[in-house]
SEDO-397553 format. One record per residue: residue in one letter; x, y, z of N, C-alpha, C in turn. Coordinates in steps of 0.001 Angstrom, whole numbers, padded with zeros to 6 digits, always signed. Layout:
N
aXYZXYZXYZ...
//
This chain:
404
m+000916-001123+000227+000032+000077-000151+000658+001273-000127t+000831+002178-000758+001243+003381-000727+000575+004671-000138i+001294+005351+001030+000717+006160+001779+000973+007686+001081t+000026+008291+000889+000445+009812+000695+000881+010555+001738r+002163+010981+001821+002456+011728+003179+002767+013246+002312p+001845+014007+002537+002036+015327+002173+003245+016148+002799f+003468+015801+004250+003929+016797+005214+005285+015940+005237t+006193+017051+005729+007750+016571+005850+008168+016992+007428s+007280+017712+008386+007641+018012+009590+007820+017048+010489h+009001+017223+011444+008983+016097+012422+007598+015586+012970m+006799+016381+013444+005642+015965+013899+004934+015320+013189l+004448+015398+012028+003954+014525+011108+004388+013305+010586r+005631+013455+010083+006347+012384+009727+006513+011133+010891r+006785+011190+012226+007023+010445+013019+005672+009813+013546s+004639+010325+013011+003150+010018+013542+002756+009110+012217v+003086+009039+011177+002851+008690+009859+001619+009248+009568l+001295+010314+009657-000164+011208+009569-000328+011087+008213g+000487+011109+007269+000117+010965+005971-000850+010081+005578a-001289+009101+006240-002203+008031+005977-003198+008542+007040l-003147+009007+008374-003951+009171+009344-004875+010690+008920s-004166+011260+008402-004637+012761+007975-006040+012404+007258i-006183+011445+006476-007586+011214+005837-008687+011269+006709l-008721+010866+007950-009590+010945+009017-009986+012400+009483a-009355+013264+009239-009281+014713+009407-009996+014773+011012i-009330+014275+011972-009888+014371+013191-008880+015206+013658a-009414+016472+014289-008447+017170+015046-007446+016556+016210p-008299+015906+016962-007049+015214+018060-005891+014829+017416l-005813+013869+016147-004954+013350+015909-003626+014378+015433l-003756+015417+015230-002604+016421+014937-001786+016448+016219y-002513+016310+017585-001949+016567+018853-000941+015041+018925f-001749+014012+018590-001430+012647+018750-000423+012471+017941a-000138+013374+016574+001202+013159+015914+002302+012944+016175a+002450+014231+017601+003539+014424+018067+004109+013522+018654c+003538+012604+018994+004025+011422+019622+005149+010230+018845s+004773+009986+018025+005016+009016+017312+004466+007632+018170s+008226+005057+021239+009581+004748+021798+010122+004327+020993g+026007+012704+008096+027122+014168+008057+027842+014481+009476g+028053+015594+009701+028756+015970+010484+030095+015562+010587d+030832+015950+011780+032394+015783+011602+032616+014480+011725s+033785+014339+011478+034150+012546+011897+035492+012799+012741g+035784+011989+013508+037212+011894+013957+036997+010443+015026g+038247+010543+016025+038266+009459+016499+038733+008296+015963g+039860+007288+016794+039887+006487+016061+039186+004954+016523p+039562+003755+016297+039060+002502+016719+039503+002562+018550p+038555+001596+019087+038652+001580+020624+039784+001004+020867p+040367+001319+022314+041785+000860+022637+041856-000666+022194s+042871-001047+022116+043112-002497+022027+042874-003247+022968s+042894-002667+024169+042596-003481+025411+040940-003803+025543s+040384-002941+024771+038692-002933+024853+038120-004243+024053p+037400-005039+024300+036721-006146+023682+036047-005459+022295p+036144-006198+021143+035362-005493+019920+033990-005659+020151p+033411-005065+019589+032052-004729+019387+031293-006405+019295g+030402-006665+020056+029929-008468+019965+030525-009255+020785s+031451-008775+021384+031971-009444+022467+031105-009824+023350g+030839-011208+023787+029802-011347+025009+028528-011425+024573g+028054-011037+023454+026797-011351+022766+026411-012855+022102t+025112-012803+022637+024584-014235+021993+024407-014408+020453t+024703-015714+019975+024376-015829+018574+023211-016834+018253a+022444-017083+019359+021614-017996+019589+020243-017314+018638t+019616-017869+017855+018297-017539+017335+017378-016901+018071q+016980-015750+017481+015998-015225+018488+014502-014778+017719f+013405-014132+018528+012389-013648+017897+012453-012286+017939g+011937-011712+016770+011782-010313+016591+010505-009773+016509y+009830-008410+016852+008460-008165+016288+008633-006648+016069v+008287-006509+014965+008038-005147+014634+006394-004718+014454i+006172-003477+015167+005179-002889+015047+004690-001964+013910d+003684-001718+013250+003528-000747+012221+002137+000267+012795a+002259+001595+012495+001297+002475+013454-000116+002527+012668v+000128+002217+011155-001237+002775+010479-002179+001616+010704d-001372+000550+010193-002431-000761+010383-002731-001452+011755a-001932-001015+012768-001968-001558+014281-001814-003073+014149q-000586-003358+013946-000358-004519+013672+001165-004980+014253i+001217-006404+014624+002824-006762+014907+003000-007697+013869h+004136-007446+013371+004939-008638+012464+005785-009503+013214s+005691-010699+013288+006584-011578+013966+007696-012207+013025y+008902-012283+013801+010044-012880+012785+010826-014014+013878t+011347-014973+013063+012653-015414+013668+013908-014699+013221v+015072-014364+013878+016006-013955+013634+017371-014394+013746d+018119-014688+012738+019264-015342+012467+020093-015081+013347g+020957-015625+014332+021569-015320+015645+023121-014704+015015t+023553-015257+013633+024725-014895+013326+024624-013659+012014t+023517-013634+011247+023337-012760+010163+022491-011893+010324g+021689-012084+011396+020385-011001+011854+019430-011072+010839n+019279-011742+009796+018195-011871+009016+016868-012138+009520l+016064-011618+008970+014474-011566+009344+013605-012554+008566t+013053-013764+009225+012035-014558+008470+010796-014782+009086p+009819-014121+008127+008388-014378+009095+007911-015510+009754v+007230-015348+010783+006786-016554+011507+005096-016339+011956g+004395-017005+011629+002847-016947+011990+002169-015726+011466p+000920-015770+012002+000106-014691+011411+000444-013009+012114v-000126-012362+011125+000065-010852+011857-000947-010664+012826v-000448-009899+013705-001746-009854+015269-001755-008169+015367f-003290-008269+015489-003489-006785+015454-003440-006137+016977t-002959-005256+017079-002911-004330+018284-004310-003012+018781g-003918-002385+019678-004582-001258+019794-004203+000228+018668s-004954+001070+018927-004820+002264+017821-003318+002941+018268f-002668+002820+017016-001248+003506+016993-000319+002917+018007p+000203+001509+017641+001228+001101+018603+002433+001806+018500h+003029+002288+019604+004386+003175+019563+005351+002460+020127n+005443+001514+021007+006361+000839+021438+006161-000841+021580v+007228-001713+021323+006711-003324+021452+008108-003453+022354d+007729-004015+023601+008246-004333+024813+008538-006017+025065v+009501-006510+024743+009850-008360+024354+010484-008503+025783d+009811-009654+026394+010451-010443+027592+011707-010813+027095t+013025-010655+027746+014082-011299+027272+014070-012567+027475q+013331-013326+028197+013543-014702+028026+012228-015410+027070g+011759-014499+026451+011291-014965+025103+009790-015745+025692r+009015-014940+026865+007626-015500+027296+006665-015009+026682y+006663-013569+026731+005496-012599+026509+005876-011077+025957l+004871-010578+025517+005418-008848+025146+004300-008228+025454y+004748-006590+025388+003587-005751+025790+003685-004548+024575v+002528-004330+023983+002494-002991+023131+001551-001873+023604s+002631-000590+023428+002270+000696+024119+001070+001178+022956n+000173+001307+022727-000903+002105+022190-001264+003414+022300h-000933+004125+021712-000784+005617+022257-001987+006315+021470g-002533+005836+020578-003571+006648+019908-004828+006921+020810f-005817+007457+019822-007262+007831+020336-008414+006667+020681n-008326+005934+019238-009463+004885+018979-009366+003686+019702d-010715+003029+019800-010230+001879+020400-009800+001843+021849a-010328+002573+022887-009603+002285+023938-007910+002267+024039p-006971+003243+023989-005812+003069+023943-004928+002621+025046f-004804+001312+025179-004208+000654+026462-003155-000142+026038l-002639-000882+027355-001368-001727+027192-002062-002907+026309s-001591-003797+025328-001710-004893+024785-000659-005948+025528g-001228-006988+025743-000054-008175+025964-000569-009490+025464f+000744-010196+025029+000789-011356+024176+001714-011976+024707r+001254-013428+024628+002349-014742+025107+003059-015022+023802i+004372-015434+023689+005057-015825+022818+004876-017559+022789n+004382-017790+021526+004623-019429+021300+006064-019904+021432a+006183-021199+021242+007439-021743+020972+008098-021692+019891d+007215-021300+018651+008052-020967+017144+007982-019357+017120g+007497-018693+017975+007755-017206+018142+006668-016313+017742s+005707-017166+017160+004152-016616+016889+003786-016024+018018l+002623-015573+018175+002115-014907+019277+000268-015434+019445a+000715-015380+020865-001197-015887+021478-001506-014340+022177a-002884-014042+022407-003303-012898+022846-003392-013740+024553m-003191-012497+025556-003016-012971+026824-004635-012591+027362t-005442-012209+026605-007077-011808+027450-007807-011646+025843n-009057-011760+026334-010066-012024+025470-010447-010736+025035a-010142-009472+025633-010200-008120+025565-009940-007621+023945t-010746-006662+023467-010249-006095+022212-008378-005854+022142a-008037-006265+021177-006524-006156+021125-005823-006776+022238s-006652-007619+022834-005467-008121+023960-005330-007487+024719y-006273-006532+025146-005745-005150+026087-005631-005581+027936v-004660-005393+028565-004021-005877+029663-004379-004575+030649t-004613-003306+030365-004542-002549+031267-006162-001684+030882s-006819-001121+031571-007935-000579+031016-008691+000701+031636d-008111+001220+032491-008397+002505+033270-008137+003591+032358p-009299+004181+032001-008980+005494+030982-008425+006759+031530a-008782+007018+033044-008428+007891+033485-006878+008056+034132t-006195+006945+034002-004794+006728+034520-004029+006169+033853e-004513+005253+032995-003689+004164+031992-003797+004209+030556a-004561+005232+030065-004662+005905+028698-003446+006139+027952n-003377+006161+026756-002211+006540+025749-000808+006143+026218p-000468+004791+026445+001007+004464+027188+001935+004906+025761h+002999+005134+026252+004124+005777+025235+005151+004320+024951s+005343+004045+026099+006528+003063+026189+006723+002200+027534s+007447+001355+027678+007501+000048+028638+008618-000349+028650v+008930-001094+030144+010278-001534+030108+009919-002460+031083m+010444-003817+031262+010458-005185+032073+011690-005330+032714d+011849-005756+033804+012973-006347+034455+013645-007756+033643a+014578-008044+034000+015467-008890+033234+014742-010090+033654n+013918-010296+034553+013530-011466+035256+011787-011676+034854g+011439-010783+034222+010301-010504+033873+009248-010615+035112q+009494-009821+036002+008654-009917+037233+007987-008865+037607f+008387-007515+036759+008072-006308+036890+007793-005506+035634l+006884-004756+035452+006748-003561+034140+006363-002390+034866y+007174-001375+033781+007285+000051+034034+006655+000522+032961v+005607+001627+032760+004900+001915+032019+004872+003587+032000v+004886+004226+031090+005076+005669+030763+003727+005860+030018a+003077+006684+030259+001742+007112+029356+001009+008501+029645g+000472+008818+028807-000302+010296+028644-000022+011182+027603l-000907+011520+026741-000666+012528+025948-000058+014045+026220g-000514+014512+027347+000061+015892+027845+000861+015295+029260a+000187+015622+030421+000899+015483+031546+000985+013961+031609s+002075+013506+032158+002038+011951+031877+002668+011433+033347t+002471+010031+033310+002932+009205+034293+003730+008064+034296l+004522+007764+035367+005380+006287+035341+004350+005654+036352r+004102+004222+035763+003034+003574+036599+004180+001948+036886a+004169+001473+038182+005037+000390+038282+003585-000962+038343y+004309-002120+037910+003058-003413+037800+004217-004311+038391t+003459-005498+039115+004091-006763+038978+003308-007618+037929i+004207-008749+037459+003811-009403+036118+003496-010970+036995d+002386-011550+036473+002015-012809+036684+002901-013753+036073t+003919-014288+036194+004916-015197+035732+004027-016491+034928s+003222-016791+035569+002617-017802+034611+001599-017389+033517t+001101-016193+033676-000005-015826+032717+000505-014428+031910g+001383-013664+032519+002056-012418+031874+001082-011363+032186l+000028-011513+032985-000790-010099+033131-000064-009240+034348p-000187-008137+034001+000360-006907+034818-000706-006915+035736t-000210-006497+037095-001296-005767+038273-000459-004324+038906l-001237-003391+038826-000442-002255+039245-000200-002151+040548i+000881-001969+040902+001292-002037+042641+001010-000679+043066p+000093-000802+044306-000687+000261+044769+000431+001407+045237g+000074+002854+045057+000860+003663+045076+002037+004121+044425q+002199+003308+043076+003073+003623+042208+002770+004096+041135s+002413+005335+041349+002386+006087+040037+003002+007286+040235f+003713+008307+039252+004542+009091+039374+004300+010055+038335a+004390+011275+038388+004424+012090+037454+005665+012599+036864v+005855+012610+035398+007049+012372+034717+007017+013476+033820g+006526+014676+034054+006564+015876+032903+005376+015631+032090d+005630+016230+030958+004758+016141+029547+005230+015349+028956h+004017+014647+027993+004406+013780+026825+005544+012999+027024a+005581+012084+028084+006823+011130+028242+006739+009805+027056h+008050+010068+026641+007997+009474+025356+008892+008163+025486n+009960+008081+026220+010527+006810+026455+011096+006217+027790i+011223+005091+028248+011564+004579+029543+012955+003473+029218t+013695+003580+029999+014778+002333+029944+015189+002109+031619m+015557+000969+031565+016340+000246+032662+017461-000024+032655s+018506+000376+034087+019864+000189+033741+020271-001270+033685p+021531-001556+033243+021688-002877+033077+021589-003799+034144n+022214-003130+035295+022253-003767+036750+020833-003779+037545g+019692-003407+036950+018345-003313+037203+017800-002521+038430q+018847-001587+038815+018772-000836+039978+018104+000562+039810f+018176+000830+038478+017424+002151+038273+016554+002199+036867v+015582+002935+036677+014612+003238+035740+014888+004829+035336f+014839+005234+034047+014812+006552+033802+013931+006874+032580t+012937+007826+032703+012349+008343+031534+012629+009603+031244a+012151+009778+029662+012587+010775+028840+011221+011393+028376g+011052+012913+028208+009748+013033+027638+009764+014885+027437g+008527+015415+026710+008682+016679+026776+008121+017344+025369p+007412+018578+025683+006849+019017+024275+007575+018923+022774e+006993+018882+022050+007853+018800+020643+008679+020086+020408n+010023+020107+019972+010677+021285+019651+010312+022360+020446a+010621+022103+021729+010072+023153+022622+010646+022987+024177p+011158+024152+024966+011993+023886+025944+010529+023163+027051g+011191+022320+028105+010081+021253+028792+010333+020065+028705g+011345+019893+028155+011872+018472+028283+012517+018044+029516e+012220+016774+030048+012385+016043+031536+013213+014966+031141v+014158+014754+032178+014522+013298+032472+014446+013113+033868h+013842+012152+034200+013583+011825+035607+014222+010420+035970s+014748+010285+036997+015678+008902+037588+014651+008168+038770f+014964+007000+038690+013956+006295+039847+015000+005227+040320l+015072+004974+041534+015636+003997+042272+014785+002905+042137r+015122+001410+041855+014188+000443+042192+014372-000495+043491n+013635-000764+044002+013527-001303+045584+013722-003014+045265g+013958-003636+046482+013892-004968+045910+012292-005619+045766d+011495-004999+046156+010196-005572+045749+009618-005105+044331g+010390-004402+043533+009971-003784+042546+009374-002722+042334t+008906-001930+043673+008665-000553+043684+009679+000575+043342l+009230+001654+043129+010206+002806+042874+010292+004053+043602t+011402+004602+043817+011609+005692+044535+012443+006743+043484p+011630+007842+043583+011996+008989+042557+013088+009624+043138k+014137+009967+042370+015529+010426+042851+015838+011712+042217s+015894+012087+041015+016239+013347+040690+015365+013685+039390t+015325+015043+039145+014598+015301+037701+015323+016278+037042i+016087+016249+035683+016510+017134+035029+015543+018047+033883t+015597+019109+034180+014479+020088+033465+015168+020655+032448g+014709+021508+031654+015053+022560+030770+015454+022024+029028l+015476+020677+028916+015514+020359+027860+014631+020429+026872v+015069+020271+025266+014123+020512+024151+013910+019121+023819e+012351+018915+023995+012030+017676+023555+012730+016233+024088a+013092+016006+025207+013697+014933+025512+013125+013376+024775t+013899+012777+024144+012924+011690+023180+013636+010410+023520s+014736+010169+024211+015356+008655+024225+016450+008642+025447v+016541+007419+026195+017637+007513+027277+018357+006187+026922a+019531+006207+027242+020170+004630+027214+021101+004714+028407v+021643+003403+029012+022679+003368+030070+023714+002728+029862n+025026+002830+029972+026027+002061+029663+026020+000652+030537p+026946-000209+030160+026834-001437+030885+027275-001601+032308q+028104-000579+032321+028613-000320+034068+027307+000328+034810s+026447+000956+034264+025108+001460+035025+025568+002896+035627n+026453+003584+035113+026992+004535+035841+026950+005877+034961i+026555+005610+033750+026668+006957+032690+025043+006667+031860l+024333+007934+032002+022859+007786+031131+023039+008960+030019y+022689+008439+028702+022715+009304+027757+021240+009458+027525a+021019+011002+027247+019496+011345+026764+019801+012341+025491a+018847+011904+024490+018765+012726+023362+017742+013846+023523s+018055+014947+023117+016964+016190+023295+017406+016719+021399v+016937+017778+021524+017025+018134+019760+018183+018472+019518n+018670+017374+018511+020113+017499+017955+021547+017611+018849q+021233+016886+020123+022195+016654+020636+022050+015744+021739i+023137+015045+022106+023203+014029+023044+023650+014314+024529n+023010+014354+025754+023694+014958+026971+023825+013893+027817v+025141+013981+028407+025529+012763+029022+025621+012988+030666y+025140+012247+031512+024962+012237+032860+025743+011139+033665s+025912+011545+034761+026756+010501+035855+025377+009989+036501i+025729+008622+037047+024677+007925+037813+025318+007801+038872a+024654+008344+040190+025150+007849+041452+024736+006828+041900s+025035+006410+042794+024927+004516+043719+023425+004771+044000d+022955+005798+044144+021370+005917+044501+020622+006285+043520g+021057+006577+042253+020255+006804+041235+020016+008290+040735t+020613+009171+041624+020434+010487+041019+021634+010686+040181i+020867+011687+039431+021861+012024+037911+022239+013274+037963s+023626+013489+037218+023851+014935+037406+024920+015053+035964l+024935+016136+035211+025760+016243+033952+027123+015756+034521i+028223+014964+033569+029470+015040+034006+030024+016358+033654p+031273+016165+033909+031909+017566+033700+031952+017713+032323a+032079+018968+031892+032214+019668+030604+033320+019051+030050p+033260+018809+028762+032008+018900+027611+031085+017571+028017n+029985+017966+028249+029007+017060+028420+027643+016983+027581t+027569+017908+026577+026749+017813+025573+027177+017934+024077f+026735+016740+023471+027618+016643+022002+026518+016568+021027e+026945+017239+020015+025833+017473+018710+026118+016474+017824t+024611+015871+017354+024407+015136+016230+025006+015517+014959f+024817+016863+014914+024923+017398+013527+024222+017101+012397q+022622+016553+012968+021979+015778+012279+020441+016064+012829s+019501+016008+012006+018181+017003+012582+017092+015369+013370t+016560+015932+014554+015784+015162+015292+016221+014056+015873p+017224+013518+016752+017610+012216+017135+016268+011874+017908h+015898+010705+017546+014466+010037+018401+014738+008857+018880s+015735+008057+018753+015711+006619+019532+017532+006626+019299i+017891+006172+020719+019323+005929+020663+019480+004269+021522a+020804+003912+021455+021086+002575+021679+022514+002424+021865l+022964+001834+022777+024568+001348+022786+024931-000357+022497e+025718-000559+021814+026310-001997+021553+026291-002394+022797p+026518-003934+023091+026535-004534+024490+028134-004125+025040t+029035-003698+024185+030276-003278+025145+030391-001959+025823g+029292-001240+025309+029305+000177+025406+030301+001208+025084q+030753+000862+023779+032113+001383+022978+031537+002332+022129f+030026+002134+021873+029592+003047+020523+027983+003100+020975l+027814+004493+020536+026278+004847+020763+025885+005266+019434y+024657+004574+018992+024142+004871+017945+022628+005843+017885v+022395+006636+017036+021295+007756+017276+020554+007687+015803a+019255+007358+015920+018599+007405+014743+017905+009155+014658n+018290+009561+013664+017729+011042+013549+016578+010865+012285l+015440+011352+013137+014270+011023+012165+013896+011936+010952n+014442+013011+011236+014448+013993+010063+015837+014330+009085s+016796+013261+009144+017485+013423+008522+017728+012270+007916n+017128+011413+007921+017125+009928+007388+018551+009393+007598n+019298+009147+008971+020332+008481+009100+020610+008416+010502v+021816+007594+010805+022259+007242+011916+023397+008003+012192t+023729+008556+013331+024758+009116+014016+025306+008197+014353v+026921+007799+014428+027489+006964+015250+028560+007642+016369f+028600+007661+017478+029548+008154+018658+030387+007035+019134q+031773+007314+019179+032672+006487+020089+032439+006907+021354v+032475+005968+022328+032520+006477+023826+033637+006281+024351d+034117+007302+025025+035137+006933+026007+034416+006418+027180t+034887+004984+027686+034146+004385+028579+034856+004656+029836t+035787+005516+030174+036189+006140+031280+035163+007303+031824t+035233+008035+030736+034493+009365+031182+032940+009481+030562g+032441+008612+029667+031318+008838+028916+031190+009815+028090r+032339+010383+027596+032123+011454+026506+032146+010614+025276l+031646+011540+024056+031288+011228+022871+032157+011786+021757t+032632+011090+020933+033142+011456+019416+032468+010917+018372n+031934+011867+017425+031155+011630+016299+031900+011225+015295i+031833+009743+014752+032496+009285+013633+032042+008935+012608q+030573+008863+012376+029625+008575+011086+028456+008865+011290q+028184+009061+009974+026673+009469+009627+025892+008601+008643q+025511+007162+008836+025043+006568+008071+023696+006656+007499p+023583+006770+006332+022464+006841+005684+021447+005636+005964t+019752+005889+006141+019015+004852+006587+017701+005119+005221g+016475+004328+005485+015528+004741+004759+014806+005986+005466i+013609+006226+005245+012864+007785+005388+012565+007673+006645s+012575+008480+007702+012194+008746+008970+012510+007457+009871p+013646+007289+010069+014201+006116+010989+013625+006432+012709n+012558+005796+012792+011763+006353+013870+012398+005386+015396y+012922+004501+014951+013728+003561+016258+014559+002573+015937l+015402+002639+016559+016761+001610+016363+016983+000853+017411l+017282-000542+016819+017456-001942+017927+019038-002177+017530v+019772-002625+018610+020963-003601+018469+020572-004828+018744h+020952-005600+017804+020858-007356+018117+021389-007822+019109p+021054-008606+020034+021758-008977+021283+023228-009871+020734n+023410-010129+019412+024792-010660+019224+025915-009285+019099g+025397-008272+019194+026299-007012+019070+026900-006493+018188k+026672-007004+016828+027124-006817+015510+026146-006637+014746i+024792-006040+015112+023990-005899+013851+023179-004648+014478v+022741-003745+013640+021660-002559+013768+020672-002584+013261y+019664-002581+013555+018317-002330+012738+017747-000807+012922t+017097-000310+011962+016161+000759+011997+014764+000454+011427c+013822+000932+012260+012354+000972+011629+012167+002613+011040d+012141+002296+009785+012148+003518+008957+010485+003978+008230t+009947+004685+009078+008346+004912+009242+007930+005107+007684d+008512+005812+007198+007945+006807+006146+008589+005615+004522s+009752+004733+004807+009611+003587+003789+009066+002954+003826d+008352+002578+004961+007598+001065+005526+008555-000053+005334q+009749+000059+006007+010819-001056+006049+011439-001137+007335v+012398-002183+007402+013214-002191+008492+014553-002488+007589s+015680-001624+008148+017075-001775+007591+017819-002196+008326m+018955-002847+007928+019616-003413+008761+021248-003399+008402f+022026-003019+009458+023312-002736+009016+024416-003520+010301t+025594-003789+009798+026704-004560+010362+027379-003615+011055i+027871-003971+012372+028747-003307+013093+030275-003610+012928g+031161-002638+012375+032672-003039+011833+033404-002932+013392a+034609-003440+013430+035325-003407+014773+035855-001973+015187d+035634-001142+014257+035653+000357+014648+034116+000795+014945g+033173+000023+014861+031826+000497+015207+030964+001212+014382k+031687+001535+013228+031224+002064+012117+029926+001116+011414l+028669+001484+010868+027992+000965+010039+028202+000737+008667t+027463-000649+008279+027649-001119+006924+026390-001205+006277a+025657-000741+005053+024240-001220+004945+024350-002753+004695a+023416-003446+005038+023407-004921+004586+022990-005232+002956q+022201-004026+002777+021575-004376+001236+021241-002586+000897p+022638-002387+000590+022269-000838+000107+022128-000868-001620p+021415+000080-002330+021542+001193-001643+020050+001696-000599n+019014+000736-001022+017706+001104-000277+017672+000636+000867f+018389-000571+001430+018761-000888+002976+017591-002024+003055p+016494-002476+002879+015586-002967+003604+015875-004190+003661i+015658-005005+004872+015634-006437+005364+014020-006737+005122a+013218-006019+005277+011900-006557+005473+011066-005333+005055i+009997-005695+004487+009145-004422+004188+007611-004766+004800v+007252-003802+005893+006578-004062+007360+005649-003183+007034g+004469-003586+006188+003139-002808+006552+002888-001354+006348n+002631-000338+007047+002189+000706+006839+003165+001694+008140g+004554+002052+007802+004616+002715+009222+005111+002308+010429p+006320+001390+010183+006784+000514+011200+007547+001676+012169n+007225+001401+013368+007919+002594+014406+008356+001918+015661g+008382+000564+015879+009105-000052+016969+009198-001210+016745m+010431-001666+017590+010915-003214+017100+011553-003478+018327g+011308-004911+018512+011448-005735+020132+012261-007101+019959m+013224-007320+020680+013548-008815+020210+014223-009589+021732t+013898-010536+021748+014423-011372+022573+015768-011488+022901k+016412-012064+024168+017954-012054+024408+017961-013640+024876k+017673-014530+024270+017985-015644+024921+019154-016518+024749
//
């Protein structure tokens, strides 16, 4: 299906409004704001550092791609060495405008954040079958597993702990909340933990957990305007959260990532990456200057580190490329080393668990692109010049993968 996309702004492109604008419903224009080149320099990582991919798993994984317009999940087996995707099982329908897919690393279940207005947009839950196909957790429409319109509507992103026992969800079209849930490990159904709802600014967009499982971080804010915030939380032994710090004054904070040592936080805001130190209690503060690094590209929207923490990858939504940064693993500072072209509007970026492959969900190309990571951290397109390894519905804007 060809989608007419007459708009080129960041707001409309990341929501795939070229198709949705046909509905001519005014609230969708706000909803659109949601959618979870440059200089070169720096050399290869020090010889004492492990190469990218070290310690990564080469087991076959299951991968899941959501598309925003058709509200579907596409399921794949993922080759643990090549990263190639092979479709498996039928397409599964989600709620309105799926924005993020959160996959249990142990391959038992997944959750989809449905951020739209229609069809009671809540969190959908699915169990992962032995072959990677999906089964609904509930008999509700789109297999919804949350349902309170006053407090749980319009989820944007979620993250599970490594054991799949707790789930953390950011939600809201304007004023947003972070809510903590326990997960029934036999059914996958989440239950809200009493008292675990926290204000996290306006239009919370992304959430992540530190690799050591001790901290949770959120990013969000109004589009292309001051008011962006990053929040940090300490995770307690019972899965509850304790607020620790808030960074304000950012311009549209969109994505956060944590290094393998869980002591450095990276936060994307308009055209730059901000670097923070993480204290032992989860409090965050800017590292000594320099602590802000330009992408030299437009609208960084999704960021991820490869498993060794030596390289940071940034999907630039309006520049149609990925910025590659080399990371000083001692200080956390960044050196811009590459701008790799992608398809149109790379909305989401994922690093394969083997640490050797990067995927982008290119919303306006209706495709998933794949790139291999070299020893120097730079990317090489798997299938140039158009990059796709999968043509995915209408407006792919999120991808998740098991890590078995």
